[in-house]
CHARMM-style PDB file with segment names, atoms N, HN, CA, C and O in Angstrom:
ATOM      1  N   MET     1     195.662  85.382 186.605  1.00  0.00      PROA
ATOM      2  CA  MET     1     196.562  86.505 186.534  1.00  0.00      PROA
ATOM      3  C   MET     1     196.870  86.866 185.074  1.00  0.00      PROA
ATOM      4  O   MET     1     196.992  88.041 184.728  1.00  0.00      PROA
ATOM      5  N   LEU     2     196.992  85.851 184.239  1.00  0.00      PROA
ATOM      6  HN  LEU     2     196.893  84.897 184.520  1.00  0.00      PROA
ATOM      7  CA  LEU     2     197.332  86.093 182.838  1.00  0.00      PROA
ATOM      8  C   LEU     2     196.261  86.892 182.094  1.00  0.00      PROA
ATOM      9  O   LEU     2     196.615  87.791 181.331  1.00  0.00      PROA
ATOM     10  N   PRO     3     194.951  86.604 182.280  1.00  0.00      PROA
ATOM     11  CA  PRO     3     193.946  87.431 181.592  1.00  0.00      PROA
ATOM     12  C   PRO     3     193.985  88.899 182.018  1.00  0.00      PROA
ATOM     13  O   PRO     3     193.760  89.787 181.196  1.00  0.00      PROA
ATOM     14  N   LYS     4     194.268  89.160 183.288  1.00  0.00      PROA
ATOM     15  HN  LYS     4     194.451  88.439 183.956  1.00  0.00      PROA
ATOM     16  CA  LYS     4     194.363  90.548 183.745  1.00  0.00      PROA
ATOM     17  C   LYS     4     195.521  91.264 183.068  1.00  0.00      PROA
ATOM     18  O   LYS     4     195.387  92.417 182.658  1.00  0.00      PROA
ATOM     19  N   ILE     5     196.659  90.586 182.950  1.00  0.00      PROA
ATOM     20  HN  ILE     5     196.768  89.650 183.284  1.00  0.00      PROA
ATOM     21  CA  ILE     5     197.815  91.187 182.287  1.00  0.00      PROA
ATOM     22  C   ILE     5     197.521  91.406 180.810  1.00  0.00      PROA
ATOM     23  O   ILE     5     197.903  92.432 180.248  1.00  0.00      PROA
ATOM     24  N   ALA     6     196.851  90.456 180.181  1.00  0.00      PROA
ATOM     25  HN  ALA     6     196.541  89.622 180.637  1.00  0.00      PROA
ATOM     26  CA  ALA     6     196.520  90.594 178.760  1.00  0.00      PROA
ATOM     27  C   ALA     6     195.577  91.774 178.539  1.00  0.00      PROA
ATOM     28  O   ALA     6     195.761  92.543 177.595  1.00  0.00      PROA
ATOM     29  N   MET     7     194.577  91.923 179.394  1.00  0.00      PROA
ATOM     30  HN  MET     7     194.428  91.299 180.160  1.00  0.00      PROA
ATOM     31  CA  MET     7     193.657  93.058 179.255  1.00  0.00      PROA
ATOM     32  C   MET     7     194.393  94.383 179.485  1.00  0.00      PROA
ATOM     33  O   MET     7     194.124  95.367 178.795  1.00  0.00      PROA
ATOM     34  N   TRP     8     195.305  94.411 180.436  1.00  0.00      PROA
ATOM     35  HN  TRP     8     195.524  93.612 180.996  1.00  0.00      PROA
ATOM     36  CA  TRP     8     196.094  95.620 180.688  1.00  0.00      PROA
ATOM     37  C   TRP     8     196.942  95.965 179.461  1.00  0.00      PROA
ATOM     38  O   TRP     8     197.030  97.133 179.082  1.00  0.00      PROA
ATOM     39  N   LEU     9     197.562  94.964 178.841  1.00  0.00      PROA
ATOM     40  HN  LEU     9     197.490  94.016 179.150  1.00  0.00      PROA
ATOM     41  CA  LEU     9     198.369  95.210 177.644  1.00  0.00      PROA
ATOM     42  C   LEU     9     197.512  95.732 176.497  1.00  0.00      PROA
ATOM     43  O   LEU     9     197.930  96.639 175.778  1.00  0.00      PROA
ATOM     44  N   ILE    10     196.325  95.175 176.318  1.00  0.00      PROA
ATOM     45  HN  ILE    10     195.985  94.438 176.902  1.00  0.00      PROA
ATOM     46  CA  ILE    10     195.432  95.645 175.258  1.00  0.00      PROA
ATOM     47  C   ILE    10     195.008  97.085 175.534  1.00  0.00      PROA
ATOM     48  O   ILE    10     195.006  97.918 174.628  1.00  0.00      PROA
ATOM     49  N   PHE    11     194.651  97.377 176.778  1.00  0.00      PROA
ATOM     50  HN  PHE    11     194.653  96.700 177.514  1.00  0.00      PROA
ATOM     51  CA  PHE    11     194.259  98.732 177.138  1.00  0.00      PROA
ATOM     52  C   PHE    11     195.407  99.726 176.895  1.00  0.00      PROA
ATOM     53  O   PHE    11     195.197 100.801 176.332  1.00  0.00      PROA
ATOM     54  N   MET    12     196.594  99.364 177.318  1.00  0.00      PROA
ATOM     55  HN  MET    12     196.765  98.491 177.775  1.00  0.00      PROA
ATOM     56  CA  MET    12     197.727 100.273 177.145  1.00  0.00      PROA
ATOM     57  C   MET    12     198.087 100.436 175.667  1.00  0.00      PROA
ATOM     58  O   MET    12     198.556 101.499 175.261  1.00  0.00      PROA
ATOM     59  N   ARG    13     197.873  99.403 174.866  1.00  0.00      PROA
ATOM     60  HN  ARG    13     197.492  98.540 175.196  1.00  0.00      PROA
ATOM     61  CA  ARG    13     198.103  99.529 173.419  1.00  0.00      PROA
ATOM     62  C   ARG    13     197.132 100.535 172.814  1.00  0.00      PROA
ATOM     63  O   ARG    13     197.513 101.332 171.956  1.00  0.00      PROA
ATOM     64  N   LEU    14     195.869 100.499 173.261  1.00  0.00      PROA
ATOM     65  HN  LEU    14     195.559  99.852 173.958  1.00  0.00      PROA
ATOM     66  CA  LEU    14     194.890 101.470 172.776  1.00  0.00      PROA
ATOM     67  C   LEU    14     195.263 102.890 173.219  1.00  0.00      PROA
ATOM     68  O   LEU    14     195.109 103.842 172.454  1.00  0.00      PROA
ATOM     69  N   VAL    15     195.752 103.029 174.450  1.00  0.00      PROA
ATOM     70  HN  VAL    15     195.878 102.256 175.072  1.00  0.00      PROA
ATOM     71  CA  VAL    15     196.216 104.338 174.912  1.00  0.00      PROA
ATOM     72  C   VAL    15     197.381 104.807 174.057  1.00  0.00      PROA
ATOM     73  O   VAL    15     197.443 105.978 173.684  1.00  0.00      PROA
ATOM     74  N   ASP    16     198.303 103.909 173.742  1.00  0.00      PROA
ATOM     75  HN  ASP    16     198.253 102.958 174.044  1.00  0.00      PROA
ATOM     76  CA  ASP    16     199.452 104.250 172.899  1.00  0.00      PROA
ATOM     77  C   ASP    16     199.001 104.682 171.506  1.00  0.00      PROA
ATOM     78  O   ASP    16     199.501 105.671 170.970  1.00  0.00      PROA
ATOM     79  N   LEU    17     198.064 103.949 170.920  1.00  0.00      PROA
ATOM     80  HN  LEU    17     197.658 103.146 171.355  1.00  0.00      PROA
ATOM     81  CA  LEU    17     197.567 104.332 169.591  1.00  0.00      PROA
ATOM     82  C   LEU    17     196.899 105.702 169.632  1.00  0.00      PROA
ATOM     83  O   LEU    17     197.073 106.511 168.721  1.00  0.00      PROA
ATOM     84  N   TYR    18     196.143 105.956 170.681  1.00  0.00      PROA
ATOM     85  HN  TYR    18     196.002 105.298 171.421  1.00  0.00      PROA
ATOM     86  CA  TYR    18     195.506 107.260 170.816  1.00  0.00      PROA
ATOM     87  C   TYR    18     196.562 108.352 170.968  1.00  0.00      PROA
ATOM     88  O   TYR    18     196.461 109.412 170.349  1.00  0.00      PROA
ATOM     89  N   TRP    19     197.564 108.091 171.784  1.00  0.00      PROA
ATOM     90  HN  TRP    19     197.646 107.230 172.286  1.00  0.00      PROA
ATOM     91  CA  TRP    19     198.614 109.078 172.030  1.00  0.00      PROA
ATOM     92  C   TRP    19     199.375 109.404 170.737  1.00  0.00      PROA
ATOM     93  O   TRP    19     199.737 110.558 170.504  1.00  0.00      PROA
ATOM     94  N   MET    20     199.614 108.398 169.907  1.00  0.00      PROA
ATOM     95  HN  MET    20     199.320 107.461 170.096  1.00  0.00      PROA
ATOM     96  CA  MET    20     200.369 108.620 168.668  1.00  0.00      PROA
ATOM     97  C   MET    20     199.529 109.328 167.604  1.00  0.00      PROA
ATOM     98  O   MET    20     200.075 110.060 166.778  1.00  0.00      PROA
ATOM     99  N   THR    21     198.234 109.124 167.612  1.00  0.00      PROA
ATOM    100  HN  THR    21     197.790 108.530 168.282  1.00  0.00      PROA
ATOM    101  CA  THR    21     197.413 109.735 166.570  1.00  0.00      PROA
ATOM    102  C   THR    21     196.823 111.072 166.994  1.00  0.00      PROA
ATOM    103  O   THR    21     196.492 111.889 166.134  1.00  0.00      PROA
ATOM    104  N   ARG    22     196.682 111.317 168.273  1.00  0.00      PROA
ATOM    105  HN  ARG    22     196.950 110.654 168.972  1.00  0.00      PROA
ATOM    106  CA  ARG    22     196.134 112.574 168.787  1.00  0.00      PROA
ATOM    107  C   ARG    22     197.035 113.124 169.893  1.00  0.00      PROA
ATOM    108  O   ARG    22     196.652 113.104 171.062  1.00  0.00      PROA
ATOM    109  N   PRO    23     198.230 113.618 169.540  1.00  0.00      PROA
ATOM    110  CA  PRO    23     199.143 114.073 170.597  1.00  0.00      PROA
ATOM    111  C   PRO    23     198.761 115.425 171.212  1.00  0.00      PROA
ATOM    112  O   PRO    23     199.206 115.730 172.319  1.00  0.00      PROA
ATOM    113  N   GLU    24     197.959 116.237 170.534  1.00  0.00      PROA
ATOM    114  HN  GLU    24     197.598 115.989 169.635  1.00  0.00      PROA
ATOM    115  CA  GLU    24     197.621 117.550 171.085  1.00  0.00      PROA
ATOM    116  C   GLU    24     196.508 117.412 172.105  1.00  0.00      PROA
ATOM    117  O   GLU    24     195.567 116.642 171.911  1.00  0.00      PROA
ATOM    118  N   PHE    25     196.616 118.147 173.173  1.00  0.00      PROA
ATOM    119  HN  PHE    25     197.381 118.772 173.331  1.00  0.00      PROA
ATOM    120  CA  PHE    25     195.599 118.133 174.212  1.00  0.00      PROA
ATOM    121  C   PHE    25     195.061 119.545 174.371  1.00  0.00      PROA
ATOM    122  O   PHE    25     195.539 120.323 175.197  1.00  0.00      PROA
ATOM    123  N   THR    26     194.072 119.853 173.575  1.00  0.00      PROA
ATOM    124  HN  THR    26     193.684 119.222 172.904  1.00  0.00      PROA
ATOM    125  CA  THR    26     193.402 121.140 173.651  1.00  0.00      PROA
ATOM    126  C   THR    26     192.009 120.919 174.219  1.00  0.00      PROA
ATOM    127  O   THR    26     191.648 119.805 174.596  1.00  0.00      PROA
ATOM    128  N   SER    27     191.245 121.978 174.275  1.00  0.00      PROA
ATOM    129  HN  SER    27     191.539 122.883 173.968  1.00  0.00      PROA
ATOM    130  CA  SER    27     189.881 121.828 174.793  1.00  0.00      PROA
ATOM    131  C   SER    27     189.034 120.965 173.855  1.00  0.00      PROA
ATOM    132  O   SER    27     188.116 120.282 174.309  1.00  0.00      PROA
ATOM    133  N   ARG    28     189.329 120.988 172.561  1.00  0.00      PROA
ATOM    134  HN  ARG    28     190.075 121.543 172.192  1.00  0.00      PROA
ATOM    135  CA  ARG    28     188.580 120.160 171.609  1.00  0.00      PROA
ATOM    136  C   ARG    28     188.981 118.695 171.701  1.00  0.00      PROA
ATOM    137  O   ARG    28     188.216 117.816 171.305  1.00  0.00      PROA
ATOM    138  N   ALA    29     190.179 118.426 172.222  1.00  0.00      PROA
ATOM    139  HN  ALA    29     190.800 119.140 172.543  1.00  0.00      PROA
ATOM    140  CA  ALA    29     190.647 117.043 172.308  1.00  0.00      PROA
ATOM    141  C   ALA    29     189.806 116.236 173.294  1.00  0.00      PROA
ATOM    142  O   ALA    29     189.681 115.021 173.144  1.00  0.00      PROA
ATOM    143  N   ARG    30     189.230 116.889 174.294  1.00  0.00      PROA
ATOM    144  HN  ARG    30     189.331 117.876 174.417  1.00  0.00      PROA
ATOM    145  CA  ARG    30     188.395 116.164 175.251  1.00  0.00      PROA
ATOM    146  C   ARG    30     187.149 115.608 174.581  1.00  0.00      PROA
ATOM    147  O   ARG    30     186.716 114.499 174.895  1.00  0.00      PROA
ATOM    148  N   ALA    31     186.577 116.363 173.670  1.00  0.00      PROA
ATOM    149  HN  ALA    31     186.929 117.263 173.415  1.00  0.00      PROA
ATOM    150  CA  ALA    31     185.408 115.867 172.944  1.00  0.00      PROA
ATOM    151  C   ALA    31     185.794 114.670 172.071  1.00  0.00      PROA
ATOM    152  O   ALA    31     185.040 113.702 171.968  1.00  0.00      PROA
ATOM    153  N   TYR    32     186.959 114.741 171.451  1.00  0.00      PROA
ATOM    154  HN  TYR    32     187.572 115.527 171.535  1.00  0.00      PROA
ATOM    155  CA  TYR    32     187.422 113.613 170.648  1.00  0.00      PROA
ATOM    156  C   TYR    32     187.674 112.399 171.537  1.00  0.00      PROA
ATOM    157  O   TYR    32     187.344 111.272 171.166  1.00  0.00      PROA
ATOM    158  N   LEU    33     188.256 112.630 172.706  1.00  0.00      PROA
ATOM    159  HN  LEU    33     188.523 113.545 173.008  1.00  0.00      PROA
ATOM    160  CA  LEU    33     188.524 111.527 173.626  1.00  0.00      PROA
ATOM    161  C   LEU    33     187.228 110.850 174.039  1.00  0.00      PROA
ATOM    162  O   LEU    33     187.158 109.622 174.088  1.00  0.00      PROA
ATOM    163  N   ALA    34     186.203 111.637 174.337  1.00  0.00      PROA
ATOM    164  HN  ALA    34     186.259 112.634 174.298  1.00  0.00      PROA
ATOM    165  CA  ALA    34     184.916 111.060 174.718  1.00  0.00      PROA
ATOM    166  C   ALA    34     184.347 110.238 173.561  1.00  0.00      PROA
ATOM    167  O   ALA    34     183.832 109.141 173.776  1.00  0.00      PROA
ATOM    168  N   GLY    35     184.435 110.753 172.358  1.00  0.00      PROA
ATOM    169  HN  GLY    35     184.854 111.644 172.183  1.00  0.00      PROA
ATOM    170  CA  GLY    35     183.940 110.019 171.194  1.00  0.00      PROA
ATOM    171  C   GLY    35     184.737 108.763 170.931  1.00  0.00      PROA
ATOM    172  O   GLY    35     184.178 107.730 170.563  1.00  0.00      PROA
ATOM    173  N   HSD    36     186.039 108.848 171.117  1.00  0.00      PROA
ATOM    174  HN  HSD    36     186.493 109.687 171.416  1.00  0.00      PROA
ATOM    175  CA  HSD    36     186.901 107.695 170.853  1.00  0.00      PROA
ATOM    176  C   HSD    36     186.747 106.620 171.917  1.00  0.00      PROA
ATOM    177  O   HSD    36     187.002 105.447 171.645  1.00  0.00      PROA
ATOM    178  N   CYS    37     186.340 106.991 173.107  1.00  0.00      PROA
ATOM    179  HN  CYS    37     186.133 107.944 173.328  1.00  0.00      PROA
ATOM    180  CA  CYS    37     186.155 105.997 174.173  1.00  0.00      PROA
ATOM    181  C   CYS    37     184.745 105.425 174.157  1.00  0.00      PROA
ATOM    182  O   CYS    37     184.571 104.213 174.283  1.00  0.00      PROA
ATOM    183  N   PHE    38     183.745 106.270 174.006  1.00  0.00      PROA
ATOM    184  HN  PHE    38     183.886 107.255 173.903  1.00  0.00      PROA
ATOM    185  CA  PHE    38     182.368 105.816 174.140  1.00  0.00      PROA
ATOM    186  C   PHE    38     181.844 105.128 172.892  1.00  0.00      PROA
ATOM    187  O   PHE    38     180.982 104.255 172.988  1.00  0.00      PROA
ATOM    188  N   CYS    39     182.340 105.499 171.739  1.00  0.00      PROA
ATOM    189  HN  CYS    39     183.040 106.209 171.661  1.00  0.00      PROA
ATOM    190  CA  CYS    39     181.855 104.869 170.510  1.00  0.00      PROA
ATOM    191  C   CYS    39     182.198 103.373 170.475  1.00  0.00      PROA
ATOM    192  O   CYS    39     181.304 102.569 170.209  1.00  0.00      PROA
ATOM    193  N   PRO    40     183.445 102.962 170.728  1.00  0.00      PROA
ATOM    194  CA  PRO    40     183.706 101.514 170.763  1.00  0.00      PROA
ATOM    195  C   PRO    40     182.939 100.798 171.872  1.00  0.00      PROA
ATOM    196  O   PRO    40     182.502  99.662 171.686  1.00  0.00      PROA
ATOM    197  N   LEU    41     182.770 101.448 173.020  1.00  0.00      PROA
ATOM    198  HN  LEU    41     183.125 102.371 173.171  1.00  0.00      PROA
ATOM    199  CA  LEU    41     181.997 100.835 174.095  1.00  0.00      PROA
ATOM    200  C   LEU    41     180.542 100.658 173.688  1.00  0.00      PROA
ATOM    201  O   LEU    41     179.937  99.627 173.984  1.00  0.00      PROA
ATOM    202  N   ALA    42     179.978 101.648 173.015  1.00  0.00      PROA
ATOM    203  HN  ALA    42     180.470 102.485 172.774  1.00  0.00      PROA
ATOM    204  CA  ALA    42     178.598 101.552 172.560  1.00  0.00      PROA
ATOM    205  C   ALA    42     178.448 100.452 171.509  1.00  0.00      PROA
ATOM    206  O   ALA    42     177.496  99.673 171.557  1.00  0.00      PROA
ATOM    207  N   LEU    43     179.376 100.386 170.567  1.00  0.00      PROA
ATOM    208  HN  LEU    43     180.150 101.018 170.528  1.00  0.00      PROA
ATOM    209  CA  LEU    43     179.303  99.330 169.553  1.00  0.00      PROA
ATOM    210  C   LEU    43     179.488  97.954 170.176  1.00  0.00      PROA
ATOM    211  O   LEU    43     178.821  96.997 169.783  1.00  0.00      PROA
ATOM    212  N   GLY    44     180.392  97.851 171.147  1.00  0.00      PROA
ATOM    213  HN  GLY    44     180.934  98.628 171.466  1.00  0.00      PROA
ATOM    214  CA  GLY    44     180.571  96.576 171.842  1.00  0.00      PROA
ATOM    215  C   GLY    44     179.324  96.184 172.613  1.00  0.00      PROA
ATOM    216  O   GLY    44     178.964  95.008 172.653  1.00  0.00      PROA
ATOM    217  N   GLY    45     178.663  97.153 173.225  1.00  0.00      PROA
ATOM    218  HN  GLY    45     178.955  98.109 173.192  1.00  0.00      PROA
ATOM    219  CA  GLY    45     177.423  96.872 173.932  1.00  0.00      PROA
ATOM    220  C   GLY    45     176.314  96.417 173.003  1.00  0.00      PROA
ATOM    221  O   GLY    45     175.553  95.504 173.324  1.00  0.00      PROA
ATOM    222  N   LEU    46     176.230  97.065 171.842  1.00  0.00      PROA
ATOM    223  HN  LEU    46     176.848  97.807 171.581  1.00  0.00      PROA
ATOM    224  CA  LEU    46     175.236  96.637 170.854  1.00  0.00      PROA
ATOM    225  C   LEU    46     175.513  95.221 170.370  1.00  0.00      PROA
ATOM    226  O   LEU    46     174.598  94.409 170.236  1.00  0.00      PROA
ATOM    227  N   TRP    47     176.781  94.934 170.111  1.00  0.00      PROA
ATOM    228  HN  TRP    47     177.525  95.593 170.221  1.00  0.00      PROA
ATOM    229  CA  TRP    47     177.142  93.593 169.658  1.00  0.00      PROA
ATOM    230  C   TRP    47     176.823  92.572 170.733  1.00  0.00      PROA
ATOM    231  O   TRP    47     176.262  91.517 170.439  1.00  0.00      PROA
ATOM    232  N   LEU    48     177.174  92.873 171.975  1.00  0.00      PROA
ATOM    233  HN  LEU    48     177.630  93.730 172.213  1.00  0.00      PROA
ATOM    234  CA  LEU    48     176.914  91.944 173.069  1.00  0.00      PROA
ATOM    235  C   LEU    48     175.419  91.726 173.261  1.00  0.00      PROA
ATOM    236  O   LEU    48     174.996  90.598 173.516  1.00  0.00      PROA
ATOM    237  N   GLY    49     174.611  92.769 173.146  1.00  0.00      PROA
ATOM    238  HN  GLY    49     174.954  93.685 172.939  1.00  0.00      PROA
ATOM    239  CA  GLY    49     173.167  92.623 173.243  1.00  0.00      PROA
ATOM    240  C   GLY    49     172.603  91.775 172.121  1.00  0.00      PROA
ATOM    241  O   GLY    49     171.744  90.924 172.354  1.00  0.00      PROA
ATOM    242  N   PHE    50     173.076  91.998 170.909  1.00  0.00      PROA
ATOM    243  HN  PHE    50     173.774  92.689 170.719  1.00  0.00      PROA
ATOM    244  CA  PHE    50     172.638  91.195 169.769  1.00  0.00      PROA
ATOM    245  C   PHE    50     173.037  89.738 169.949  1.00  0.00      PROA
ATOM    246  O   PHE    50     172.257  88.831 169.658  1.00  0.00      PROA
ATOM    247  N   PHE    51     174.267  89.517 170.433  1.00  0.00      PROA
ATOM    248  HN  PHE    51     174.901  90.254 170.669  1.00  0.00      PROA
ATOM    249  CA  PHE    51     174.744  88.159 170.669  1.00  0.00      PROA
ATOM    250  C   PHE    51     173.896  87.465 171.731  1.00  0.00      PROA
ATOM    251  O   PHE    51     173.508  86.310 171.552  1.00  0.00      PROA
ATOM    252  N   ALA    52     173.604  88.154 172.835  1.00  0.00      PROA
ATOM    253  HN  ALA    52     173.919  89.092 172.981  1.00  0.00      PROA
ATOM    254  CA  ALA    52     172.798  87.567 173.904  1.00  0.00      PROA
ATOM    255  C   ALA    52     171.379  87.282 173.423  1.00  0.00      PROA
ATOM    256  O   ALA    52     170.801  86.254 173.777  1.00  0.00      PROA
ATOM    257  N   PHE    53     170.813  88.178 172.621  1.00  0.00      PROA
ATOM    258  HN  PHE    53     171.283  89.013 172.333  1.00  0.00      PROA
ATOM    259  CA  PHE    53     169.469  87.968 172.076  1.00  0.00      PROA
ATOM    260  C   PHE    53     169.447  86.716 171.205  1.00  0.00      PROA
ATOM    261  O   PHE    53     168.540  85.894 171.330  1.00  0.00      PROA
ATOM    262  N   ASN    54     170.435  86.563 170.325  1.00  0.00      PROA
ATOM    263  HN  ASN    54     171.172  87.231 170.224  1.00  0.00      PROA
ATOM    264  CA  ASN    54     170.491  85.388 169.461  1.00  0.00      PROA
ATOM    265  C   ASN    54     170.802  84.123 170.244  1.00  0.00      PROA
ATOM    266  O   ASN    54     170.356  83.039 169.869  1.00  0.00      PROA
ATOM    267  N   LEU    55     171.563  84.246 171.330  1.00  0.00      PROA
ATOM    268  HN  LEU    55     171.926  85.126 171.635  1.00  0.00      PROA
ATOM    269  CA  LEU    55     171.902  83.081 172.134  1.00  0.00      PROA
ATOM    270  C   LEU    55     170.663  82.519 172.822  1.00  0.00      PROA
ATOM    271  O   LEU    55     170.555  81.308 173.016  1.00  0.00      PROA
ATOM    272  N   LYS    56     169.735  83.389 173.188  1.00  0.00      PROA
ATOM    273  HN  LYS    56     169.823  84.372 173.030  1.00  0.00      PROA
ATOM    274  CA  LYS    56     168.500  82.928 173.829  1.00  0.00      PROA
ATOM    275  C   LYS    56     167.578  82.210 172.846  1.00  0.00      PROA
ATOM    276  O   LYS    56     166.748  81.401 173.261  1.00  0.00      PROA
ATOM    277  N   GLN    57     167.708  82.488 171.571  1.00  0.00      PROA
ATOM    278  HN  GLN    57     168.382  83.145 171.233  1.00  0.00      PROA
ATOM    279  CA  GLN    57     166.805  81.927 170.566  1.00  0.00      PROA
ATOM    280  C   GLN    57     167.078  80.448 170.284  1.00  0.00      PROA
ATOM    281  O   GLN    57     166.160  79.708 169.931  1.00  0.00      PROA
ATOM    282  N   MET    58     168.323  80.015 170.434  1.00  0.00      PROA
ATOM    283  HN  MET    58     169.069  80.616 170.720  1.00  0.00      PROA
ATOM    284  CA  MET    58     168.702  78.642 170.110  1.00  0.00      PROA
ATOM    285  C   MET    58     169.279  77.961 171.339  1.00  0.00      PROA
ATOM    286  O   MET    58     169.900  78.623 172.170  1.00  0.00      PROA
ATOM    287  N   PRO    59     169.087  76.646 171.475  1.00  0.00      PROA
ATOM    288  CA  PRO    59     169.695  75.934 172.599  1.00  0.00      PROA
ATOM    289  C   PRO    59     171.212  75.830 172.412  1.00  0.00      PROA
ATOM    290  O   PRO    59     171.707  75.770 171.286  1.00  0.00      PROA
ATOM    291  N   LEU    60     171.930  75.812 173.520  1.00  0.00      PROA
ATOM    292  HN  LEU    60     171.528  75.861 174.434  1.00  0.00      PROA
ATOM    293  CA  LEU    60     173.379  75.708 173.435  1.00  0.00      PROA
ATOM    294  C   LEU    60     173.831  74.294 173.079  1.00  0.00      PROA
ATOM    295  O   LEU    60     174.840  74.111 172.398  1.00  0.00      PROA
ATOM    296  N   LEU    61     173.082  73.302 173.540  1.00  0.00      PROA
ATOM    297  HN  LEU    61     172.262  73.451 174.093  1.00  0.00      PROA
ATOM    298  CA  LEU    61     173.407  71.914 173.228  1.00  0.00      PROA
ATOM    299  C   LEU    61     172.441  71.404 172.167  1.00  0.00      PROA
ATOM    300  O   LEU    61     171.264  71.762 172.168  1.00  0.00      PROA
ATOM    301  N   PRO    62     172.934  70.578 171.275  1.00  0.00      PROA
ATOM    302  CA  PRO    62     172.038  70.049 170.242  1.00  0.00      PROA
ATOM    303  C   PRO    62     170.986  69.124 170.852  1.00  0.00      PROA
ATOM    304  O   PRO    62     171.299  68.287 171.699  1.00  0.00      PROA
ATOM    305  N   LEU    63     169.750  69.282 170.419  1.00  0.00      PROA
ATOM    306  HN  LEU    63     169.496  69.962 169.731  1.00  0.00      PROA
ATOM    307  CA  LEU    63     168.657  68.443 170.918  1.00  0.00      PROA
ATOM    308  C   LEU    63     168.631  67.137 170.133  1.00  0.00      PROA
ATOM    309  O   LEU    63     168.733  67.140 168.907  1.00  0.00      PROA
ATOM    310  N   GLY    64     168.495  66.020 170.848  1.00  0.00      PROA
ATOM    311  HN  GLY    64     168.412  66.018 171.844  1.00  0.00      PROA
ATOM    312  CA  GLY    64     168.413  64.709 170.202  1.00  0.00      PROA
ATOM    313  C   GLY    64     169.755  64.137 169.797  1.00  0.00      PROA
ATOM    314  O   GLY    64     169.795  63.146 169.067  1.00  0.00      PROA
ATOM    315  N   ASP    65     170.844  64.717 170.237  1.00  0.00      PROA
ATOM    316  HN  ASP    65     170.811  65.522 170.830  1.00  0.00      PROA
ATOM    317  CA  ASP    65     172.170  64.201 169.911  1.00  0.00      PROA
ATOM    318  C   ASP    65     172.461  62.973 170.777  1.00  0.00      PROA
ATOM    319  O   ASP    65     172.387  63.074 172.001  1.00  0.00      PROA
ATOM    320  N   PRO    66     172.791  61.815 170.186  1.00  0.00      PROA
ATOM    321  CA  PRO    66     173.013  60.625 170.999  1.00  0.00      PROA
ATOM    322  C   PRO    66     174.200  60.754 171.955  1.00  0.00      PROA
ATOM    323  O   PRO    66     174.216  60.093 172.993  1.00  0.00      PROA
ATOM    324  N   LYS    67     175.157  61.556 171.645  1.00  0.00      PROA
ATOM    325  HN  LYS    67     175.144  62.093 170.801  1.00  0.00      PROA
ATOM    326  CA  LYS    67     176.316  61.717 172.535  1.00  0.00      PROA
ATOM    327  C   LYS    67     175.952  62.494 173.792  1.00  0.00      PROA
ATOM    328  O   LYS    67     176.518  62.231 174.853  1.00  0.00      PROA
ATOM    329  N   THR    68     175.028  63.439 173.705  1.00  0.00      PROA
ATOM    330  HN  THR    68     174.568  63.653 172.843  1.00  0.00      PROA
ATOM    331  CA  THR    68     174.664  64.238 174.861  1.00  0.00      PROA
ATOM    332  C   THR    68     173.461  63.661 175.613  1.00  0.00      PROA
ATOM    333  O   THR    68     173.190  64.070 176.742  1.00  0.00      PROA
ATOM    334  N   CYS    69     172.746  62.726 175.007  1.00  0.00      PROA
ATOM    335  HN  CYS    69     172.966  62.394 174.090  1.00  0.00      PROA
ATOM    336  CA  CYS    69     171.555  62.163 175.652  1.00  0.00      PROA
ATOM    337  C   CYS    69     171.855  60.828 176.319  1.00  0.00      PROA
ATOM    338  O   CYS    69     170.918  60.121 176.689  1.00  0.00      PROA
ATOM    339  N   GLY    70     173.070  60.467 176.482  1.00  0.00      PROA
ATOM    340  HN  GLY    70     173.831  61.041 176.181  1.00  0.00      PROA
ATOM    341  CA  GLY    70     173.405  59.210 177.139  1.00  0.00      PROA
ATOM    342  C   GLY    70     173.297  57.996 176.236  1.00  0.00      PROA
ATOM    343  O   GLY    70     173.270  56.873 176.740  1.00  0.00      PROA
ATOM    344  N   GLY    71     173.235  58.169 174.944  1.00  0.00      PROA
ATOM    345  HN  GLY    71     173.257  59.082 174.535  1.00  0.00      PROA
ATOM    346  CA  GLY    71     173.198  57.032 174.007  1.00  0.00      PROA
ATOM    347  C   GLY    71     171.832  56.426 173.799  1.00  0.00      PROA
ATOM    348  O   GLY    71     171.747  55.322 173.262  1.00  0.00      PROA
ATOM    349  N   HSD    72     170.770  57.077 174.190  1.00  0.00      PROA
ATOM    350  HN  HSD    72     170.840  57.974 174.626  1.00  0.00      PROA
ATOM    351  CA  HSD    72     169.413  56.536 174.004  1.00  0.00      PROA
ATOM    352  C   HSD    72     168.924  56.773 172.615  1.00  0.00      PROA
ATOM    353  OT1 HSD    72     167.804  56.386 172.280  1.00  0.00      PROA
TER     354      HSD     72
END
């Protein structure tokens, strides 16, 4: 329950920041809203893709570590 509330608070904070910086709602404001919403999502998607690509390149657990190999 706590992560859902935290995500809701973060989302509402972003809405509040948008409301304070762009209070006018004209026909041009919709284009700004689309840019302000999709640009962070696109950058987050690029970051997540880069992270996943790099995660596949290396093992998550160290190879040959005596603590993870049962002490052999």
